[in-house]
Structure formats: C-alpha cells, structure tokens
ZAMARZA-388805 format. One record per residue (C-alpha): x, y, z; residue number from 1; chain. Coordinates in steps of 0.001 Angstrom, whole numbers, plus 500000, padded with zeros to 6 digits. Example, Ala and Ser with C-alpha at 12.3 -4.5 7.8 and 13.67 -1.06 7.14 Angstrom:
<recs>
REC;xx;yy;zz;k;c
REC;512300;495500;507800;1;A .
REC;513670;498940;507140;2;A .
</recs>
This chain:
<recs>
REC;xx;yy;zz;k;c
REC;020834;388340;816953;1;A .
REC;021816;390292;814464;2;A .
REC;023478;393270;816801;3;A .
REC;025029;390404;818759;4;A .
REC;026696;389093;815650;5;A .
REC;027444;392326;814264;6;A .
REC;029451;393484;817770;7;A .
REC;031525;389946;817631;8;A .
REC;032547;390814;813556;9;A .
REC;033651;393811;814652;10;A .
REC;035485;392949;817318;11;A .
REC;037045;389927;815542;12;A .
REC;038353;392895;813117;13;A .
REC;039458;395009;815817;14;A .
REC;041459;392251;817045;15;A .
REC;043897;391882;813843;16;A .
REC;043479;395144;812598;17;A .
REC;046598;394889;810304;18;A .
REC;045493;391726;808812;19;A .
REC;042078;393021;808305;20;A .
REC;043066;396282;806318;21;A .
REC;045729;394325;804232;22;A .
REC;042618;392379;803305;23;A .
REC;040472;394697;802615;24;A .
REC;043043;396624;800027;25;A .
REC;042207;395323;797378;26;A .
REC;038448;396248;797915;27;A .
REC;039714;399731;798773;28;A .
REC;042019;399807;795835;29;A .
REC;039171;398547;793451;30;A .
REC;036390;400949;794752;31;A .
REC;038988;403991;794338;32;A .
REC;039898;402985;791201;33;A .
REC;036556;402168;789458;34;A .
REC;034826;405454;790849;35;A .
REC;038020;408067;790130;36;A .
REC;037816;406434;786647;37;A .
REC;034056;407370;785997;38;A .
REC;033911;410523;787710;39;A .
REC;037429;411628;785525;40;A .
REC;035580;409966;782206;41;A .
REC;032188;412380;783060;42;A .
REC;034099;415199;783475;43;A .
REC;036099;414819;780410;44;A .
REC;033000;414172;778674;45;A .
REC;031667;417493;780169;46;A .
REC;034696;419280;779024;47;A .
REC;034529;417984;775366;48;A .
REC;031142;418778;775149;49;A .
REC;031396;422298;776510;50;A .
REC;034466;422647;773879;51;A .
REC;031953;421578;771119;52;A .
REC;029044;423616;772585;53;A .
REC;031662;426297;772154;54;A .
REC;030840;426374;768436;55;A .
REC;027232;426465;768471;56;A .
REC;024445;423591;768888;57;A .
REC;022613;422681;765515;58;A .
REC;025784;424089;763733;59;A .
REC;027433;423410;760233;60;A .
REC;031057;424437;760296;61;A .
REC;031800;424504;756461;62;A .
REC;035728;424957;755452;63;A .
REC;037554;424132;751712;64;A .
REC;039823;421660;751694;65;A .
REC;042806;420406;749510;66;A .
REC;042066;418929;746399;67;A .
REC;043853;417232;743497;68;A .
REC;043378;420455;741880;69;A .
REC;045808;422645;744173;70;A .
REC;045053;424786;747289;71;A .
REC;042077;425168;749205;72;A .
REC;039551;427708;746963;73;A .
REC;038152;429839;749385;74;A .
REC;034102;430693;749488;75;A .
REC;032838;434128;748565;76;A .
REC;030358;435950;749605;77;A .
REC;027554;435265;747251;78;A .
REC;027894;431947;748338;79;A .
REC;027167;432517;751972;80;A .
REC;024142;434579;751126;81;A .
REC;022948;431505;748734;82;A .
REC;023017;429107;751380;83;A .
REC;021277;431405;753464;84;A .
REC;018437;432479;750984;85;A .
REC;017935;428953;749283;86;A .
REC;018086;426315;751472;87;A .
REC;014876;425633;754129;88;A .
REC;015716;425459;757893;89;A .
REC;018533;427469;757480;90;A .
REC;018169;430619;760006;91;A .
REC;021720;432121;760017;92;A .
REC;024743;431845;757549;93;A .
REC;028203;433566;758235;94;A .
REC;031435;433828;757123;95;A .
REC;034979;434311;759029;96;A .
REC;038065;435064;758085;97;A .
REC;041155;435265;760274;98;A .
REC;044957;436487;760988;99;A .
REC;047294;436594;763432;100;A .
REC;048184;439537;765282;101;A .
REC;050010;441573;768013;102;A .
REC;047761;443483;770512;103;A .
REC;049076;446820;772113;104;A .
REC;047621;449066;774713;105;A .
REC;048940;450744;777500;106;A .
REC;052361;449718;776716;107;A .
REC;051536;446167;777094;108;A .
REC;051294;443964;773907;109;A .
REC;050107;440260;773637;110;A .
REC;049843;437718;771178;111;A .
REC;046232;437061;769605;112;A .
REC;043867;436164;766516;113;A .
REC;041779;438495;764683;114;A .
REC;038576;437378;763388;115;A .
REC;036735;439375;761226;116;A .
REC;032773;438274;761667;117;A .
REC;029262;439769;761714;118;A .
REC;026607;439497;764131;119;A .
REC;025184;436548;762271;120;A .
REC;028251;434817;763478;121;A .
REC;027550;435789;766925;122;A .
REC;024534;434618;766760;123;A .
REC;025434;431189;765071;124;A .
REC;028012;430443;767524;125;A .
REC;025696;431299;770821;126;A .
REC;028753;433683;771539;127;A .
REC;027679;436280;774648;128;A .
REC;028800;439890;775305;129;A .
REC;029680;440405;778997;130;A .
REC;030220;443875;778752;131;A .
REC;029269;446543;776238;132;A .
REC;027585;445679;773012;133;A .
REC;027554;443838;769348;134;A .
REC;028603;446049;766442;135;A .
REC;025576;447518;764706;136;A .
REC;024364;447573;760686;137;A .
REC;026748;450739;759457;138;A .
REC;030152;449181;761497;139;A .
REC;029508;446084;759730;140;A .
REC;028619;447746;755907;141;A .
REC;031474;450306;756365;142;A .
REC;033910;448129;757935;143;A .
REC;035118;450704;760793;144;A .
REC;037995;449341;762992;145;A .
REC;035673;448823;765854;146;A .
REC;036316;445400;767758;147;A .
REC;035078;442960;770912;148;A .
REC;037843;441249;772927;149;A .
REC;038442;437743;774523;150;A .
REC;038519;437594;777807;151;A .
REC;042269;436714;777743;152;A .
REC;043267;439586;775566;153;A .
REC;041309;442081;778262;154;A .
REC;043678;440472;780814;155;A .
REC;046590;440864;779267;156;A .
REC;046617;444257;778061;157;A .
REC;044340;446278;780151;158;A .
REC;043890;447558;783442;159;A .
REC;042516;444672;786108;160;A .
REC;039202;445927;787328;161;A .
REC;038277;447984;784690;162;A .
REC;035873;448437;781698;163;A .
REC;037882;448562;778247;164;A .
REC;034819;449809;776229;165;A .
REC;035472;452762;774876;166;A .
REC;039182;452683;774869;167;A .
REC;040975;452531;771820;168;A .
REC;043731;449760;770776;169;A .
REC;045865;448507;768415;170;A .
REC;046332;445384;766404;171;A .
REC;049877;445296;764791;172;A .
REC;049291;448798;763028;173;A .
REC;045366;449225;762890;174;A .
REC;043707;450885;765667;175;A .
REC;040223;450096;766831;176;A .
REC;037588;451192;769200;177;A .
REC;036326;448116;771934;178;A .
REC;033225;447834;771755;179;A .
REC;032343;445098;774295;180;A .
REC;034055;441709;776108;181;A .
REC;033154;438027;775115;182;A .
REC;032204;435672;777510;183;A .
REC;034652;432344;778620;184;A .
REC;034088;429872;775750;185;A .
REC;037449;428053;776318;186;A .
REC;039148;425683;773591;187;A .
REC;037196;424918;770397;188;A .
REC;037102;426223;766643;189;A .
REC;039228;425249;764100;190;A .
REC;042659;423433;765073;191;A .
REC;041700;423582;768856;192;A .
REC;041799;427560;768647;193;A .
REC;041339;429120;772066;194;A .
REC;038561;431371;771572;195;A .
REC;039274;433333;774664;196;A .
REC;042517;434395;772961;197;A .
REC;040643;436572;770042;198;A .
REC;039281;440006;768851;199;A .
REC;036666;440066;766535;200;A .
REC;036650;442963;764466;201;A .
REC;033352;443354;761450;202;A .
REC;034252;441065;758491;203;A .
REC;034683;444032;755924;204;A .
REC;037311;445053;758224;205;A .
REC;039731;442292;758579;206;A .
REC;039254;441173;754690;207;A .
REC;040872;444679;753824;208;A .
REC;043325;445389;756457;209;A .
REC;044599;442080;757259;210;A .
REC;043818;439991;754640;211;A .
REC;043833;442033;751642;212;A .
REC;041007;439953;749813;213;A .
REC;037208;439378;750075;214;A .
REC;037232;435856;750390;215;A .
REC;035635;433863;753058;216;A .
REC;037746;431217;754905;217;A .
REC;035241;429303;756490;218;A .
REC;031343;430064;756770;219;A .
REC;028942;428733;759972;220;A .
REC;025069;427545;759257;221;A .
REC;022640;427895;761908;222;A .
REC;019661;425586;761617;223;A .
REC;015952;425083;762901;224;A .
REC;016334;422116;765273;225;A .
REC;012835;421008;763985;226;A .
REC;014566;420120;760443;227;A .
REC;016659;416830;759874;228;A .
REC;020080;418092;759799;229;A .
REC;020649;415419;757430;230;A .
REC;018489;416698;754583;231;A .
REC;020065;420208;755210;232;A .
REC;023237;418813;755241;233;A .
REC;022284;417037;751302;234;A .
REC;020930;420674;750260;235;A .
REC;023804;422444;751211;236;A .
REC;026547;419729;749347;237;A .
REC;024711;420005;746415;238;A .
REC;024105;424074;746663;239;A .
REC;027913;424392;747044;240;A .
REC;028544;421684;744206;241;A .
REC;026696;423470;742338;242;A .
REC;028241;426788;742996;243;A .
REC;031547;425707;742968;244;A .
REC;031133;424438;739130;245;A .
REC;032004;420364;740615;246;A .
REC;031305;417772;737921;247;A .
REC;029536;414129;738575;248;A .
REC;032259;411894;739842;249;A .
REC;034529;414955;741409;250;A .
REC;035277;414805;744725;251;A .
REC;033924;418032;747132;252;A .
REC;036139;420060;747639;253;A .
REC;035004;421533;750935;254;A .
REC;033999;419394;754207;255;A .
REC;031440;420039;756674;256;A .
REC;031486;419718;760437;257;A .
REC;027705;418736;762086;258;A .
REC;028294;419563;765625;259;A .
REC;025670;417694;767079;260;A .
REC;026634;414455;765538;261;A .
REC;030594;415515;766737;262;A .
REC;029019;416018;770135;263;A .
REC;027294;412504;769981;264;A .
REC;030377;410912;768640;265;A .
REC;032737;412045;770980;266;A .
REC;030440;411549;774017;267;A .
REC;030466;408244;772704;268;A .
REC;033600;407712;772650;269;A .
REC;034575;408596;775991;270;A .
REC;031856;406648;777601;271;A .
REC;033214;403671;775987;272;A .
REC;036656;404298;777288;273;A .
REC;035268;405301;780649;274;A .
REC;033595;401800;780636;275;A .
REC;036296;399973;779789;276;A .
REC;039004;401661;781889;277;A .
REC;036335;401110;784727;278;A .
REC;036048;397611;783791;279;A .
REC;039751;396990;783716;280;A .
REC;039654;398576;787155;281;A .
REC;037142;396279;788516;282;A .
REC;038882;393532;788266;283;A .
REC;040818;394429;791005;284;A .
REC;037825;394246;793217;285;A .
REC;037728;390635;792026;286;A .
REC;041038;389812;793427;287;A .
REC;040418;391784;796519;288;A .
REC;037145;389145;796775;289;A .
REC;039546;386151;796437;290;A .
REC;041854;387722;799138;291;A .
REC;038604;388102;802189;292;A .
REC;038129;384184;800954;293;A .
REC;041361;383260;801969;294;A .
REC;041846;385303;804800;295;A .
REC;038040;383820;806177;296;A .
REC;039373;380377;805421;297;A .
REC;042735;381049;807612;298;A .
REC;040070;382487;810064;299;A .
REC;037915;379609;810396;300;A .
REC;041278;377224;810703;301;A .
REC;042201;379319;813315;302;A .
REC;039039;379286;815188;303;A .
REC;038296;376177;814695;304;A .
REC;038196;375208;818508;305;A .
REC;035902;378137;819170;306;A .
REC;033292;377079;816930;307;A .
REC;033598;373682;818173;308;A .
REC;032865;375152;821825;309;A .
REC;029987;377348;820202;310;A .
REC;028379;374709;818505;311;A .
REC;028750;372365;821618;312;A .
REC;027004;374393;824010;313;A .
REC;024105;374716;821776;314;A .
REC;024837;377257;818792;315;A .
REC;022871;376324;815693;316;A .
REC;024924;375783;812433;317;A .
REC;023036;378932;810606;318;A .
REC;024223;381295;813765;319;A .
REC;027923;380226;813079;320;A .
REC;027540;380698;809738;321;A .
REC;026433;383909;810123;322;A .
REC;029132;385293;811984;323;A .
REC;031345;384506;809385;324;A .
REC;029386;385580;806506;325;A .
REC;028927;389031;808696;326;A .
REC;032545;389544;809129;327;A .
REC;033369;388903;805457;328;A .
REC;030716;391555;804894;329;A .
REC;031212;394252;807222;330;A .
REC;035216;393429;806010;331;A .
REC;034076;394441;802391;332;A .
REC;031534;397690;803295;333;A .
REC;034461;399066;805009;334;A .
REC;036787;398517;802602;335;A .
REC;034147;400154;800105;336;A .
REC;033541;403327;802367;337;A .
REC;037662;403841;802606;338;A .
REC;037672;403549;799018;339;A .
REC;035401;406192;798448;340;A .
REC;036990;408236;800511;341;A .
REC;039956;407840;798800;342;A .
REC;038179;408329;795320;343;A .
REC;037252;411396;796379;344;A .
REC;040400;412889;797321;345;A .
REC;041682;411241;793911;346;A .
REC;039096;412367;791617;347;A .
REC;039121;415794;793321;348;A .
REC;043272;416345;792601;349;A .
REC;043354;414723;789258;350;A .
REC;040108;416757;787762;351;A .
REC;042246;419794;789124;352;A .
REC;045800;418672;787508;353;A .
REC;043716;417416;784163;354;A .
REC;041714;420657;784252;355;A .
REC;038418;419140;784044;356;A .
REC;035202;419459;785835;357;A .
REC;034599;417507;788858;358;A .
REC;031317;415831;788410;359;A .
REC;030643;413849;791493;360;A .
REC;028247;411159;790917;361;A .
REC;026238;409471;793766;362;A .
REC;024941;406559;791897;363;A .
REC;028355;405245;791289;364;A .
REC;029339;405873;794903;365;A .
REC;026376;404142;796356;366;A .
REC;026590;401184;793865;367;A .
REC;030664;401037;794292;368;A .
REC;029539;400708;798111;369;A .
REC;026309;397688;797705;370;A .
REC;028911;396169;794970;371;A .
REC;031492;395447;797808;372;A .
REC;029216;394572;800216;373;A .
REC;027775;391672;797544;374;A .
REC;031255;390570;797261;375;A .
REC;031250;390431;801345;376;A .
REC;028464;387888;800760;377;A .
REC;029731;386199;797651;378;A .
REC;033528;385464;798789;379;A .
REC;032772;385029;802627;380;A .
REC;029618;382524;801899;381;A .
REC;032601;379163;801059;382;A .
REC;034134;379801;804172;383;A .
REC;031032;380688;806836;384;A .
REC;029334;377800;805272;385;A .
REC;032562;375579;805930;386;A .
REC;032313;376794;809318;387;A .
REC;028851;376147;810313;388;A .
REC;029320;372499;808693;389;A .
REC;032358;371649;811581;390;A .
REC;032144;368723;813166;391;A .
REC;031632;369981;817253;392;A .
REC;033509;366929;818227;393;A .
REC;036402;367318;815964;394;A .
REC;035941;370833;816287;395;A .
REC;036999;370346;820000;396;A .
REC;039850;367966;819450;397;A .
REC;041404;370915;817100;398;A .
REC;044760;372085;818509;399;A .
</recs>
C-alpha cells in the first residue's frame, strides 16, 4: 500500500510541477543556507587553526609592550637563557628580530622581511625545511651570511623548477648563501605576517647587519605538554618581572600569547558564530514548512471531490491521511535533496573565493535531509488529518 501511495504522491507532484517547485523553494533555500554556512564555518575554523599552528603548538610568544614609562624595552640574550634554564617544562626558548629588506637575485628583486633566528626557534615553531638544511652551530655562533628562503621568495627571484640551495643572493647590500627552503606556512606570526614571504638568517647576522644592536624584539618558548601551561606562564611572568626590575604594583612591560589558548578561543568563537548564522538560516526552513502546509491545505480543497469518491468506495480514513502525508514528506525530501546539491556547489565556490578549505561534512548533509523530511511530517500532518476527516457525502457534493 505504501508503494502505491508513493506513486500517487509523485503523480500529483508531477501534475503541478511548477507549483511543487515554488512550494519547496523555502525548504531548498533553508537547507542550502544551513549547509553552506556550516561548511564555510568549518573551513574558516580550519584555516584559523592552520594559521595558529604555524606559530607552533604548546608555545608562548613573548614580546615587549608600551608602558607609561615610554617605548617598549627589548629583551636581552640573557633573558632567553634564564627562561631556558630556570623554568621547569621549557623545552626551547629562542629570540628573534626582523627587518624589512629587498631580496635580489639574477636581475630580479622582491620586497620581503628578514628574520634573525636560530635552530631552537625553528624547532619551537615546528618549521620544516623541504629542501636543503638548517644552520649549523658554527654558522649560528659566528653569524655567517647564510639564509633560508620562504616559498614566495623562492618563486619570485629564482628560476622555477630549480633548487636555490647553494646559490648566492643579496638582501639589501648583504650577500648570503642559500642553505634551504622553508615549508609553506601561510598567514601567521605577529601582525598577520605572511610566513611564506620571509628570509631567515642567523640571529647574530641580522642583529649585526640589519638591526645594529644585540636587542631581542620577541622570543618564543616551547613547553612540554605534560606541564600545565598556566604554571609555566606564571613562572615566566615572575622571572621576567624580576629580571626587568618591575616593582610590586607596576604593570608588566611585556605580553605573553599562549597559542593553545588562542586556538581554543578562536575555535569557540567561530563555532558559536557558525551556529548562530546557521540558526538564522534555519528560519527559512520554518517558512518553507508553513508554505508546505499552505499548499497542502489548498490541495485538500481542490481534491475534495476525489477524496469523497475514495472514501465512498471503501478507502479508509488512515489511507487518505497517509496519501496526503506522503505527498508532504516527498515534497520536503525532494526540496532537501535539491538544497543539498545547491549547497555543495555554493560551498565549493565560496570556499575557493574566500580561500578557505572546503570541509565537506556528511553528518550535516544527512541531518539536513532528515530534518527536511521531518518538516514534511510536522507541517503535512494537519492537512492530511483534515482530508481524512471529510464526510464522504459532503465531499461528493463539493463543486
């Protein structure tokens, strides 16, 4: 009986194809909007997490800040060494400085930034070298003119398809030998710096040739995940306050960013925003359900005589109710399927446009389809119940 009822429902939908499409438009838009918003939200969250991960996991980033006493006071090499040796749970502590520069090679030039780092900095931020090698101890200690290239710098001034390792290039008026090429890391770091458009040189080299002082602009602290980050952060604050001679009651003249906390906070914020936008988009599902109820009531009125004939020749009230309920569910289910297809195309296009990953989530697609079918049951029940309760004699008299 259910198969026959389903065929009758499809026949009625086909007889009024345009009306059926317009009726399901609210469901289509609602499903498409919800899935698209959730998919884009997942992509944005993944993109943010990738950017945070470029700073390293279980990492503190410590930098000086302005106070009422004047400009930020930079750190010293002894501060980094004290943090490394005196705080339990610290795996690496490494300072860094940076400066803008123009890279030259083979007649090409490219604006970039030059960062002074050491191998501990690379380890702390989990920076991989895809071609070549890192600095050795002699190059770090003596501040030799060697460098590591970000992918964008390599593409801009070196011949595509060839390895730049061993080549000599120039940063402003400083010549350096290329030791390796860094992996792609995307946006990250201080101020949203493009981590692919960078040249890394030994810390002492950049301090001497670009900065002109031994100051440390900021440093990173990689800590063991087995230790509580709050305890390490508290010890770090106490040690830096002591070394920077800050009195009780004075504000810290430095700031500490915990990448783990930033990741959690941004993930929670984007998740909440995605849920809110999806909930707003789901309102169109409610509007679509009301449209389904409206058109089903119109259908009952149009087919009153047909219903009377069926009841007069022996059809049961529950069979009439099942037919109209099936039509409502089929309409909503078809709208859900079209909405899922539309959402797939929209999500794919918008993900490419916004430059975020396309995060296909089967669960939200299945849930949206099931929910649209449930909407058919909820909003189709009253019209179906009304049809099943028609009096056959009154229905046959209906013109």
